[in-house]
Structure formats: structure tokens, C-alpha cells
C-alpha positions in Angstrom: 82.5 57.1 8.9 83.6 58.5 5.7 83.1 55.1 4.0 79.6 54.6 5.3 78.7 58.2 4.0 80.2 57.4 0.8 78.0 54.3 0.5 75.0 56.3 1.5 75.8 59.0 -1.3 76.3 56.4 -3.7 72.7 54.7 -3.0 71.1 58.1 -3.1 72.7 58.9 -6.2 71.3 55.5 -7.7 68.0 56.1 -6.4 67.7 59.7 -7.7 69.5 59.2 -11.0 67.0 60.0 -13.8 66.5 57.5 -16.6 64.5 57.7 -19.8 62.4 54.9 -20.9 62.0 55.2 -24.6 59.9 53.1 -27.0 61.1 53.2 -30.6 59.8 51.9 -34.0 62.1 49.0 -34.9 62.2 49.8 -38.5 62.3 53.5 -38.6 63.8 54.0 -35.0 61.3 56.8 -34.7 60.5 57.6 -31.0 56.9 56.8 -30.0 57.1 57.2 -26.4 59.6 58.3 -23.6 59.3 58.6 -19.9 61.7 60.1 -17.3 61.8 58.1 -14.1 64.3 57.0 -11.5 64.3 54.1 -9.1 62.6 56.1 -6.3 59.7 56.8 -8.4 59.4 53.1 -9.5 59.5 52.1 -5.7 56.9 54.8 -4.7 54.4 53.7 -7.7 54.8 50.1 -6.9 54.2 50.7 -3.2 51.3 52.9 -3.6 49.7 50.5 -6.2 50.1 47.6 -3.8 48.3 49.6 -0.9 45.7 50.6 -3.2 44.9 47.0 -4.2 44.9 45.8 -0.8 42.5 48.5 0.3 40.1 47.5 -2.7 40.1 43.8 -1.8 39.5 44.7 1.9 36.6 46.7 1.0 35.1 44.1 -1.3 35.5 41.4 1.4 34.1 43.5 4.1 31.2 45.6 2.6 30.0 44.0 -0.7 28.0 40.8 -1.4 30.9 39.5 -3.6 32.4 38.2 -0.5 30.2 35.3 -0.7 31.9 34.0 -3.7 35.2 33.7 -2.1 35.8 30.0 -1.7 35.7 29.1 2.0 33.8 32.1 3.0 30.6 31.3 5.3 27.6 33.6 4.5 25.4 34.6 7.2 22.4 34.4 4.8 23.4 30.9 3.8 23.6 29.8 7.5 20.1 31.3 8.2 18.5 29.5 5.0 20.3 26.4 6.1 18.9 26.6 9.6 15.3 27.2 8.2 15.5 24.4 5.8 16.7 22.0 8.7 13.6 23.1 10.7 11.2 22.7 8.0 12.8 19.3 7.0 12.3 18.3 10.9 8.7 19.4 10.7 8.0 17.5 7.2 9.6 14.3 8.9 7.3 14.4 11.9 4.1 15.1 9.6 5.2 12.1 7.4 5.6 9.8 10.5 2.0 11.1 11.6 0.5 10.6 8.2 2.2 7.0 8.0 0.6 6.1 11.5 -2.6 7.3 10.4 -2.7 5.3 7.1 -1.7 2.2 8.9 -4.7 2.7 11.3 -7.0 3.2 8.2 -5.4 -0.1 6.8 -6.2 -2.0 10.1 -9.8 -0.5 9.8 -10.3 -1.8 6.2 -8.7 -5.2 7.1 -10.4 -5.6 10.4 -6.9 -6.5 11.8 -6.8 -5.1 15.6 -4.1 -6.0 18.1 -5.5 -7.1 21.3 -3.3 -5.2 23.7 -3.1 -4.3 27.4 -3.2 -0.6 27.6 -1.5 1.7 30.2 -4.0 4.3 30.9 -1.6 6.8 32.1 0.4 6.6 28.9 -2.0 5.2 26.6 0.7 3.0 25.1 0.5 -0.9 24.5 2.8 -2.4 27.1 2.0 -6.2 26.8 0.5 -8.1 23.9 -2.0 -11.0 24.6 -3.0 -13.7 22.5 -6.6 -13.8 22.6 -6.8 -17.6 21.8 -5.1 -18.2 25.3 -7.3 -15.9 27.2 -10.2 -17.6 29.2 -13.2 -15.3 29.0 -15.2 -17.1 31.4 -15.7 -15.2 34.7 -14.0 -16.4 37.9 -16.1 -16.6 41.1 -14.8 -13.3 42.4 -15.7 -11.7 39.2 -19.2 -13.1 39.1 -19.5 -11.8 42.9 -18.3 -8.3 41.8 -20.7 -8.2 38.8 -23.6 -9.0 40.9 -22.7 -6.2 43.3 -22.2 -3.8 40.6 -25.5 -4.8 39.0 -27.3 -4.4 42.4 -25.7 -0.9 42.9 -26.6 0.3 39.4 -30.2 -0.3 39.9 -30.3 2.6 42.2 -27.5 4.7 40.4 -28.8 7.7 38.7 -25.7 8.1 36.5 -25.3 6.3 33.1 -23.4 2.9 33.3 -19.8 2.8 32.6 -19.0 2.4 28.8 -16.9 4.2 26.0 -18.0 7.8 26.1 -19.5 9.1 23.0 -20.8 12.6 23.0 -22.3 12.6 19.5 -25.8 11.6 18.7 -25.5 8.6 16.2 -28.2 7.8 13.8 -28.8 4.2 12.4 -27.0 4.3 8.7 -29.8 1.6 7.8 -32.7 -0.2 9.5 -32.5 -4.2 9.3 -32.0 -7.3 11.0 -28.3 -8.0 12.5 -27.1 -11.3 11.2 -23.7 -11.3 12.9 -23.0 -9.3 15.9 -20.0 -7.3 17.2 -17.7 -10.0 18.7 -13.9 -9.2 19.7 -13.4 -13.0 20.5 -14.1 -13.9 16.8 -12.3 -10.8 15.6 -15.5 -9.3 14.2 -15.3 -5.7 15.2 -18.5 -5.0 13.3 -22.2 -5.6 12.9 -23.7 -7.0 9.9 -27.0 -6.0 8.8 -29.3 -7.8 6.1 -30.6 -5.7 3.5 -32.3 -5.6 0.3 -30.1 -4.6 -2.8 -29.6 -0.8 -3.4 -30.9 0.0 0.1 -29.7 3.7 0.8 -27.0 3.7 3.4 -26.8 7.1 5.4 -24.1 8.7 7.5 -24.4 8.2 11.3 -23.5 11.7 11.9 -21.9 14.8 10.4 -18.3 14.5 9.2 -15.9 14.2 6.4 -15.2 11.4 4.1 -11.6 10.3 4.5 -11.7 7.1 2.3 -14.0 6.2 -0.6 -12.7 3.5 -2.9 -12.8 -0.1 -4.1 -11.1 -2.8 -2.2 -10.7 -6.5 -3.4 -11.8 -8.1 -0.1 -14.5 -5.8 1.2 -15.7 -4.2 -2.2 -16.8 -0.6 -2.0 -15.8 0.8 1.3 -16.4 4.2 2.7 -14.8 5.7 5.8 -16.0 8.9 7.5 -14.5 10.8 10.2 -16.5 12.6 12.7 -16.0 14.7 15.7 -14.9 13.3 19.2 -12.4 11.0 17.7 -15.0 8.7 15.9 -14.8 7.0 12.7 -17.4 5.0 11.0 -16.7 2.4 8.3 -19.3 1.0 5.8 -18.4 -1.8 3.6 -19.6 -4.2 0.7 -21.6 -1.4 -0.7 -22.8 -1.7 -4.3 -22.0 1.8 -5.1 -20.6 5.0 -3.5 -22.4 8.5 -3.7 -19.7 10.4 -2.1 -16.1 10.9 -2.9 -12.9 11.3 -0.6 -12.9 14.9 1.0 -16.6 15.5 0.9 -18.4 16.7 3.9 -21.6 14.9 4.8 -24.4 15.4 7.1 -26.3 13.1 9.5 -28.8 11.0 7.7 -27.3 11.9 4.1 -27.1 9.1 1.8 -23.5 8.1 1.3 -23.8 4.7 -0.6 -26.2 1.7 -1.7 -26.2 -1.8 -0.1 -24.8 -4.6 -2.0 -22.7 -7.7 -1.8 -19.3 -6.7 -3.3 -15.8 -7.8 -2.3 -14.5 -11.4 -1.8 -15.6 -11.7 1.8 -19.2 -10.8 1.3 -21.7 -13.7 1.3 -25.0 -11.9 0.5 -26.4 -8.5 0.2 -25.7 -6.7 3.5 -24.0 -3.7 5.4 -20.8 -4.5 7.3 -20.6 -1.4 9.6 -17.9 -0.6 12.1 -17.6 2.1 14.8 -14.0 3.4 16.0 -13.3 5.7 18.9 -9.7 7.1 19.4 -8.4 4.2 17.3 -10.3 1.5 18.9 -13.4 -0.5 17.8 -16.3 -0.3 19.9 -19.9 -1.9 19.6 -22.1 0.2 17.5 -25.3 -1.5 19.1 -24.4 0.6 22.4 -25.1 3.7 20.6 -27.3 2.9 17.7 -30.7 1.0 17.3 -30.5 -0.9 14.0 -33.7 -2.8 14.4 
């Protein structure tokens, strides 16, 4: 026991023995600074400093914005902003797809390139593509019999005949002789009306101009979007009096008749009418003559 007690006394003496830290001028040996300390004081100061440093670091990480600059730390604000950006990018991607589909539809209107498809009325999706050259358009015996029965019933039917429903009242864009009728079999989804040069062409209904520009094949072209999913197309004009984005009224002059474009064979109006993305016969709703 005496040996252990002796060791403790020696350790205590070392810890509490005061030492002097002196700073002297090397040339003059003048005392500049001195400090009395012992090992216990050094241990207490170092321990207190470490605890203080740990406390300050913990406070900075937990309660100040500086924690976001620590490598590997995930910020809640950055997470929220990243989520918002992801949602916005998804919305933009969807809008771009819709716009691209719309532009493709407009291109088909300009080129007169329409796919003949069998439609599923429940889903309104093309489920089977047909080659119109292989289709026999002549009616069968059963078809003729059915047509006769329907025609007989329609004589006493007070309701209008079945056709594409158009709720708008459409006015003729011009008055003239139809030189080429609407014919899906011949891929002519329009009517051609012979006119004198610079005859005013009018809008068939209120709407917004969505295309007004020159195309090599069809010359000056104007496309107007109306209500109820209807689009009207005017081709081969000599000049356009409206621009894209303009709002037009029924009967307002939008162009002058001409014979522009590589496909034109004379002064006339090539007029198309579209309903929900599909061409319809304009003569069913407009009297041109």
C-alpha cells in the first residue's frame, strides 16, 4: 500500500508542481514574457478548449445555414427545389410532346397527307391501318338493301341525317364554281373553287390564325382555328392580309385569291375543313355556288 501511495504522491506532485514559461530576448536576454503554470492547468485548458470547439461546431451544424456548405450534407431546401424542378421538367416534357403532335397534325394539313385508319370509337385510337388502294368502295347487296331501308326511313325522320356534327354556323369563304370536289378515294381532302385573280377570301367563322406563311408546294397558306375543334385551311392565295396570332371574325377578308405554289394549275382557292383532326367535306356545311 505504501508503494501505491508513494506513486500517487509523486504523480500529484508532478501535476501540481509549478513551472515558469519565460520568453527572453536572444540578444539581451531581457525577459519579455513569463507565465507560471503546471501540468494540471495545461490539461484543464486543453480539455476546456476542446469542449468549447466541439460545442461551437455542433451549433454551426445544427442551427446555422453554414451546414449546407459541409461536403456530403443534404439540404432540405435543395431537396425541395430539386423536387420542384423535376415536376416542372415533367410538365415541360408533356407540353413539348403535345406541341410536337400538334405541329405534326398541321404538317399533315398542309401536305394533305392523311392516314386512312380504322378507328376505335371507345378509345379514339387508330388500331388498324388500311391501304385505300386495296379497298373495294362499291356497295355489296346487303349494303344496298340497308341503304334503301335507311333512305326510306329518313323520309319520315324529323331528325337531321347522320353526319359529322358541327355546331358552328360556317359562311362561304368565296362564291364560285367547284372544279375539284372532296374525294378521300383520290386523297383530295378539299374543294377547289375557280376564282378571278385577287378575289377576296373570307374567314368561314370567328377564330384565331395559327399559320400564315409561304410554302413551296401550296404557296401562301392560312390556317384558322375555330371553336368546336374545327380548323379551316386556305391555300394558293396571292397574298395574305392576316398574320399568325391574329383574331378574325366571320366574313372578314383574310387573303386574296391567286395561283401560288408548285401544285397550283390556275387561279383558285384550295379550301379544307377539319374536325377534331380529321378532314370533312366542306360542301356538307357550306354552299359555295
